N, C-alpha and C positions, 0 to 999 in steps of 0.2 A: 903074668896070667891075664886072661881077658878082664878080670875084675880090676886089676891094677891099671891096665890100659884105659879102661873106662873111667876109673877114679881120677887119674892124673892127666887125662887129656885136657886140652885147652877148653875152658868154659865158653859156651855160647849163650849170650844173654838175650832173652826175649822180653820186650817191653809190652805191657798191656795198658792202654790208655782208655780211661772211662770218663764220661761226662754226664751231667744231668740234662733235663729237658729245657732248661733256661728260665730266667725270670726277667721281667721288664721293670723292676723297681729296685730301689736302693736298700732294701731290708737286709739286715745282717744274717738272716737265715740262709744257710747253705742248702742247696738241693741235693738229692740223693744221686750220686754218680753211679748209675746202674746201666748206662748205655755204652756199649763198647764201640769206640770210634777208631781204634788202631790196635793191631797185634803184629809184632815183627821185630826185627833187629835194627832197623834204622833209628838214628837219633834225631832226625829231622823229618817231620811229616806234616802235610797240610790237611786240616780237618774241614771238610765241606758239609753243606747242608745246614748251616746255622742261620738264624734269623737276625736281621739288623736290629740295632738298639736293644740288645738283649744281654743279660749277664749270665755267663755259664761258669759252672764249677767243674774243674778237671782234677782227676786223681790218677796216680800211676802205680803199677805193681810190676815187680821184676821177677822173672823166672829163669832158673838155670836147670840143667839136667839133674842137679843134686838137691836144690831147695827152691823156695820162693819167699818173697817178702810180703809184708802186710801192705794194704793200700796206703799210699802216702796221704799227708794232709792235703786238703783241697786248695787249689789256687783259683781265684776268680778273675775272669777276663770278660770285658765288655766288647761287643762288636760295634762297628761304626754305624751311624744312622744312614738311612738311604739318602740318595741325592734328590734335592728339591728341583721342581721345575722353576723357571724364571717367574718372578712376581708378575701380577696383572695390574695394569693401571686402571683405577676405578674413577678417580676424579683429580683434576689439576686446578690449583689456584695460583695466585701471585707468588706466595711464599710457602706453599705446602703442596704435598701430593699424597693421595690415599692409595695404598697398595693392598692387593689381596694375595695372601700366600696360598699356593696350591701345592700340597705335598701329601704323601701317604700318611695315614694315621700313625701317630707316634706319641710316646709318653714323655718326649723331650720338649724342647722349645725351639723357636726360630731366632736366628740372628740375621738382621738386615743391615746391609752396608750400602753406602752411596759414594759416588765420585763425580765431581763437576767436570764436564767435558768442554763446553763452550759457553762463555759468559758474554753479556752485553758489552759493547765497546767501552773501554776505559776501566773495566773491572778485572782485577787479577784473580786467578783461581789457582788452587793447589791440587794437582792431579794425583791424588792417592785415595785409597779406600778408607772410609770412616764408618764406624759403627753408629747406627742411628736408632736401633731398636733391638732388644733381646727379651723375649717373652713367649707366651702361648697364644696370643691373639692372632686370628687369621686375617683381620683387617687392621692395617697399621697406617697411621697418619704421620708422615714425615714432615716436620715443621722447620722453621728457621732457614729456609732456602732463599736464594736470591731471585728476584723477578727476572723474567726473560732470559733464563739460563737453562742450558741443557744438562741433565744429570743422567748417569747410569746407575742402575740399582741391581743388586743381586742378593741372594739369601742362602742360608744353609741350615740344616738341622743340628741340634746339639742334644745328645742323650743325657740321662740323669746322672751319668758319671762325669759330665763336662766334656766328653769327647765330641768333636765336630766332624760332620760328614764333608763330602766334596761340595764346592760352591755350585750353585745353579748357573744357568746361562744368564746373560745380562739383558736388561730391557732399558730403553732410554725414554725420557720424558722431558719436555721443555716447559718450564713454568711460564705463566702468562705475564705479559707486560703490564704496566700501570694503566688503569682505566682513566679516561678523560672525565667521565662523569663521577667525580669524587663526591661521596656522601658520607656522613658520620659513621654509618654502619661499616664502611669499607676501610676506616682509618687503620685498624690493626694490620690489614693486608698491604697498605700503601706506605705508611710512615714507620720509621724506626726512631724511637725516642731514646736519647742518651742524656744522662744527667750525672752530676757529681755526687748528689746525695741520694737518699732513698725516696721512692715514690710510694705513697700510701693512698688508701681509699679516701676520697674527699679532697685531694690535691687538685688545684686548677692548673691545667696545662694550656698555655697560650701559644698558638702558632702565629708568628709575626710575619713570615714570608708569604707573599701572595703568589698565586699561580695564574697563568693566563694561557689561552690557546690562540695561536695565530690563525690567520685566514687559511693558511696551508694545513692547519690541523696539528701543528707542532706544539708540544707542551713546553712552556717557558717558565723558568723559576725566577722570581724576583723582578719580573718585567714591569710590574706596576708600582714598584717601590715598596718600602716597609711602612 
């Protein structure tokens, strides 16, 4: 009969996928999945129109010609952050560079990386990307650099779930060389102090090596004796 043919025919499953409007924080509160983003029989579907760095709750319901299911439990998915623009060089010193991050407003944080490209003669460098900062500041001072060395910098955004976006483009900066006019205020930028014990406030640090400048303007170490 027509009823038997209808009853025993092969079931066609229809999937109904719903989502909420999205949240930009890590709260455990789930949004109400009342926005329909797909209805059909495909098991793979691309959901468009989502915002970056946003947590969405998805729920699914199944329909056949005989019955339907309840809405499933929610699954939470974070979208990737947007892509940063390359950092901007604000200021350059002997052993430090100040960068300004330029990126869309986000509830996440920045991750800044550096890579040494060209160093002064006689200095070995390791050409790989190293993290130098992770936080929310838009102005970042990168320290412990080598003088007269070219560095590449890049950044990316990280959302509150810890997911990173794509890296920005790179920008290069070359740190300054040593200044001939050495004064006490410039000592942290010029000298690197190494010792076997701890250095505490009140310790006397004695520099025994003398510096001299030749008539040609070349800086000579130990030229005048100790």
